[in-house]
C-alpha positions as CSV (number, residue, x, y, z in Angstrom):
1,X,151.0,100.0,211.3
2,X,152.7,102.0,209.0
3,X,155.3,100.3,206.1
4,X,158.9,102.1,207.0
5,X,161.5,101.6,204.2
6,X,165.4,101.1,203.7
7,X,166.7,101.9,200.0
8,X,169.6,101.2,200.2
9,X,172.0,102.1,196.9
10,X,169.0,105.4,197.2
11,X,172.1,107.5,195.3
12,X,172.3,105.7,192.7
13,X,170.0,105.7,188.9
14,X,167.5,103.8,190.5
15,X,167.5,104.8,193.3
16,X,166.6,108.4,193.2
17,X,164.0,108.0,191.7
18,X,162.3,105.5,193.6
19,X,163.1,107.4,196.3
20,X,160.8,110.7,194.8
21,X,158.7,107.7,194.3
22,X,158.2,106.2,197.7
23,X,158.2,108.6,199.4
24,X,154.4,109.3,197.0
25,X,153.0,106.9,198.2
26,X,154.9,106.3,202.3
27,X,156.0,109.6,203.2
28,X,159.0,110.8,203.6
29,X,159.6,110.3,206.7
30,X,158.7,106.8,206.4
31,X,161.3,106.1,204.3
32,X,165.2,106.2,204.2
33,X,168.1,106.9,202.2
34,X,171.1,104.8,202.2
35,X,174.0,105.2,200.9
36,X,178.1,105.2,200.7
37,X,177.4,109.8,200.2
38,X,174.9,111.8,201.1
39,X,173.4,113.3,197.8
40,X,171.1,116.5,197.4
41,X,168.3,113.9,195.7
42,X,167.9,112.5,200.2
43,X,166.5,116.6,201.4
44,X,163.0,114.7,202.0
45,X,164.2,111.7,204.2
46,X,166.2,110.9,206.6
47,X,170.0,109.4,205.7
48,X,172.1,106.8,206.6
49,X,175.7,106.4,205.5
50,X,175.8,102.9,204.9
51,X,177.7,100.0,203.5
52,X,176.1,97.0,202.6
53,X,178.8,95.0,203.3
54,X,179.0,96.0,206.8
55,X,175.8,93.3,208.4
56,X,176.4,94.8,212.2
57,X,176.0,98.4,210.7
58,X,172.7,97.4,208.2
59,X,171.1,96.1,211.7
60,X,171.8,98.8,213.6
61,X,169.8,101.1,210.9
62,X,166.9,98.9,210.5
63,X,166.6,98.5,214.0
64,X,167.2,102.3,214.6
65,X,164.5,103.5,211.8
66,X,161.6,100.1,213.1
67,X,162.2,99.3,209.2
68,X,160.3,96.2,207.7
69,X,161.4,96.4,203.9
70,X,164.5,96.9,202.0
71,X,164.9,97.7,199.1
72,X,168.3,96.7,197.6
73,X,170.1,98.2,195.0
74,X,173.5,98.8,195.7
75,X,175.9,96.8,192.7
76,X,178.5,97.2,190.6
77,X,176.8,97.7,186.7
78,X,177.8,95.2,184.1
79,X,180.6,97.5,182.0
80,X,182.2,98.4,185.9
81,X,181.9,95.8,187.1
82,X,184.1,93.6,184.4
83,X,186.9,96.1,185.6
84,X,187.2,94.7,189.3
85,X,185.7,91.3,189.3
86,X,185.9,90.1,192.6
87,X,185.0,93.4,194.0
88,X,181.7,93.0,192.7
89,X,181.0,89.4,193.3
90,X,181.9,90.4,197.1
91,X,179.2,93.8,197.1
92,X,176.8,92.0,194.9
93,X,176.7,89.1,196.7
94,X,177.5,89.5,200.2
95,X,175.3,92.1,200.2
96,X,172.3,90.2,199.3
97,X,172.9,87.6,202.1
98,X,172.8,90.4,204.3
99,X,169.2,91.7,203.7
100,X,168.5,87.9,203.1
101,X,169.5,87.1,206.3
102,X,167.2,89.8,207.8
103,X,164.4,88.8,206.5
104,X,165.5,85.5,206.8
105,X,165.4,86.0,210.9
106,X,161.8,87.8,210.7
107,X,163.5,91.1,211.3
108,X,162.2,92.7,208.2
109,X,159.1,91.1,205.9
110,X,159.4,92.0,202.7
111,X,162.7,92.7,200.4
112,X,163.0,93.9,196.8
113,X,166.4,92.5,195.0
114,X,166.4,94.2,191.2
115,X,168.0,90.6,188.4
116,X,168.5,92.7,185.2
117,X,168.8,91.2,181.2
118,X,173.0,90.6,182.4
119,X,171.9,86.7,183.8
120,X,171.2,85.5,180.3
121,X,174.2,84.7,177.8
122,X,175.1,83.5,174.4
123,X,173.3,80.7,173.9
124,X,170.0,81.9,175.1
125,X,167.6,82.7,172.5
126,X,167.7,85.8,171.0
127,X,164.7,87.3,170.4
128,X,161.4,87.3,172.8
129,X,164.2,85.8,175.6
130,X,161.2,83.6,177.6
131,X,161.1,83.5,181.6
132,X,162.6,80.2,181.5
133,X,165.7,79.0,179.0
134,X,168.9,78.6,178.9
135,X,170.9,81.1,181.5
136,X,174.7,81.2,180.6
137,X,176.1,84.8,181.5
138,X,179.3,85.6,181.0
139,X,179.7,88.5,182.9
140,X,180.4,88.7,186.7
141,X,177.2,90.8,186.8
142,X,175.7,88.7,185.2
143,X,176.7,85.7,187.0
144,X,176.4,87.3,190.1
145,X,172.5,88.4,189.3
146,X,171.9,84.8,188.1
147,X,173.1,83.1,191.3
148,X,170.8,85.9,193.9
149,X,167.9,85.0,191.9
150,X,169.0,81.2,193.0
151,X,169.9,82.2,196.6
152,X,166.3,84.5,196.3
153,X,164.2,81.5,195.6
154,X,166.1,79.5,197.8
155,X,165.6,81.6,200.5
156,X,161.9,81.6,199.6
157,X,161.1,77.7,199.5
158,X,163.4,77.1,202.7
159,X,162.8,80.1,205.1
160,X,159.4,81.8,203.6
161,X,160.7,85.3,203.1
162,X,159.0,87.5,201.0
163,X,161.9,88.6,197.8
164,X,160.4,89.8,195.1
165,X,162.3,90.8,191.6
166,X,162.4,91.7,188.0
167,X,165.3,92.0,185.4
168,X,165.7,95.1,184.6
169,X,166.7,96.3,180.8
170,X,168.4,98.9,179.9
171,X,167.2,101.9,181.8
172,X,167.0,105.2,180.3
173,X,166.4,108.3,182.8
174,X,167.0,111.9,182.7
175,X,166.7,113.3,186.3
176,X,170.5,111.0,187.2
177,X,173.5,109.5,185.8
178,X,173.9,106.1,184.9
179,X,175.8,103.8,186.6
180,X,178.7,102.1,184.6
181,X,175.9,100.0,182.7
182,X,176.7,99.0,178.9
183,X,173.4,100.1,177.7
184,X,174.0,103.6,179.3
185,X,174.8,104.6,175.7
186,X,171.5,105.5,175.2
187,X,171.1,108.0,178.4
188,X,174.4,109.7,177.0
189,X,173.5,109.9,173.5
190,X,170.2,112.8,174.7
191,X,172.7,114.7,176.5
192,X,175.3,114.7,173.9
193,X,172.4,115.3,171.3
194,X,171.6,119.1,173.4
195,X,175.3,120.1,173.5
196,X,177.1,118.5,170.6
197,X,174.6,117.8,168.6
198,X,176.4,115.1,167.7
199,X,177.6,111.8,169.7
200,X,179.6,108.6,168.8
201,X,178.6,105.3,170.3
202,X,180.5,102.8,171.9
203,X,178.2,99.4,170.6
204,X,177.4,99.0,166.6
205,X,174.3,100.5,164.2
206,X,172.1,97.5,164.6
207,X,172.8,96.4,167.9
208,X,169.4,95.7,169.3
209,X,168.2,95.7,173.3
210,X,165.7,95.6,175.4
211,X,165.8,99.1,177.3
212,X,162.9,100.4,179.4
213,X,162.4,104.0,180.4
214,X,162.7,105.0,183.9
215,X,159.1,105.8,185.1
216,X,158.2,102.3,183.6
217,X,161.0,100.9,185.9
218,X,160.0,102.5,189.2
219,X,156.1,101.6,188.5
220,X,156.8,98.5,187.8
221,X,159.1,98.5,191.1
222,X,156.5,99.5,193.5
223,X,153.8,97.1,191.1
224,X,155.9,94.4,192.6
225,X,156.1,94.9,196.0
226,X,152.2,96.2,196.2
227,X,150.8,92.9,194.5
228,X,149.9,90.4,197.2
229,X,151.8,88.2,197.7
230,X,150.0,85.0,196.1
231,X,150.6,87.0,192.9
232,X,153.6,86.5,193.2
233,X,154.5,83.4,191.5
234,X,158.4,83.4,190.8
235,X,160.8,84.4,193.2
236,X,164.4,83.8,191.4
237,X,162.7,87.7,189.2
238,X,160.3,87.9,187.0
239,X,160.8,88.9,182.9
240,X,159.9,92.9,182.3
241,X,159.9,94.1,178.5
242,X,159.9,97.8,177.2
243,X,160.9,98.7,174.3
244,X,163.5,97.0,172.3
245,X,165.8,99.4,169.5
246,X,169.3,99.8,168.3
247,X,171.5,102.6,168.1
248,X,170.5,103.9,165.0
249,X,166.6,103.2,165.5
250,X,167.2,105.4,168.4
251,X,168.7,108.2,166.3
252,X,166.6,108.8,163.5
253,X,164.0,109.5,166.7
254,X,166.7,112.2,168.2
255,X,166.8,113.7,164.5
256,X,162.9,113.6,164.5
257,X,163.7,116.8,167.3
258,X,166.9,117.5,166.8
259,X,167.3,117.4,162.2
260,X,170.8,118.6,162.5
261,X,171.7,115.2,165.2
262,X,174.6,113.1,163.6
263,X,175.9,110.1,164.6
264,X,179.2,108.0,164.2
265,X,180.1,104.9,166.4
266,X,183.8,103.8,167.7
267,X,182.9,100.1,169.9
268,X,184.8,99.4,172.2
269,X,184.6,95.8,174.6
270,X,181.4,96.8,175.9
271,X,180.0,95.4,172.5
272,X,181.0,92.2,173.0
273,X,178.8,92.4,176.4
274,X,175.9,93.3,174.5
275,X,176.2,90.9,172.6
276,X,175.9,88.2,175.1
277,X,172.4,89.4,175.6
278,X,168.7,89.3,174.1
279,X,167.1,91.5,171.9
280,X,163.7,91.6,172.8
281,X,161.8,90.4,176.4
282,X,158.6,87.8,176.4
283,X,157.2,89.3,179.5
284,X,153.4,87.4,179.8
285,X,154.2,86.0,182.8
286,X,154.6,89.4,184.6
287,X,151.5,90.8,182.8
288,X,150.2,87.3,183.4
289,X,151.1,87.8,187.9
290,X,151.1,91.0,188.9
291,X,149.6,92.9,185.8
292,X,152.6,94.6,184.1
293,X,152.1,96.8,181.6
294,X,154.3,99.3,180.5
295,X,153.5,102.8,179.3
296,X,156.5,104.1,176.6
297,X,157.4,103.0,173.8
298,X,160.8,104.9,171.8
299,X,158.7,107.9,170.3
300,X,157.6,108.8,173.5
301,X,160.2,108.4,175.8
302,X,162.4,110.2,173.2
303,X,159.5,113.7,173.0
304,X,159.6,113.1,176.9
305,X,163.6,112.6,177.9
306,X,164.3,115.7,175.8
307,X,161.5,117.9,177.3
308,X,162.7,117.5,180.6
309,X,166.4,117.9,179.6
310,X,166.0,121.2,178.0
311,X,164.8,122.3,181.1
312,X,167.5,121.7,183.2
313,X,170.5,122.0,180.5
């Protein structure tokens, strides 16, 4: 049977790049892009205008295209969610329920739902944060992601729903704009380095955070969804690690390519969010269970980001 895949939130930072990869794997005629707005990024795919909170609309899209896999990427991210917490909770939770219920009712076979390092909080061990640890998130985004993890695990245990998830660190890519997260500085810094030769950072220079280059994040997403079901032993969400660095370190790396680059600091409310998150992640379960390995370090990522951004600027 040919997989028919629906990507909800396909126009976001992850969705635009994931769509390309899924087109390679499944053929673009078998991958449907769904979002609130159409986008040039969907040129190779059928597009459905869809609000994930519209349960009937979602069901109709799934039946129309005979979908059997859903990647649910629609969400309000950390910084944006703090400005509208009740809507963030509704979108992040009800959207998940609408998709999980389709799998519970055996209308679809498999669900991918991303979690985040935002599930951790100020009381979580900061260094090499383990898979199983204290989780007391202090943002509405983190609270919704932690609750989502519990519901994913519940739907697997109670209804045998094949749901898979990874906890993304901060994601860095050149193909699309970031979506309102606390780690967005690590994308903006490259754009500003090329256009202005300087960057004003909203986090302090020694704010060490777990990050990942988008090609690694897309690889992990596809790998976990294509792994045999018996290898997926954690049905809440897997820790995932790539690179850990602070603004001063990434600025130093950029200077190797742009010698005159300067960075300054003007700290805002996102600092408090960042301070509640881990500095580095232990992802040994992902490595052991489904063979995860990251490919990019800070140096390789910086070179690739600047190379590609120069081509499109």
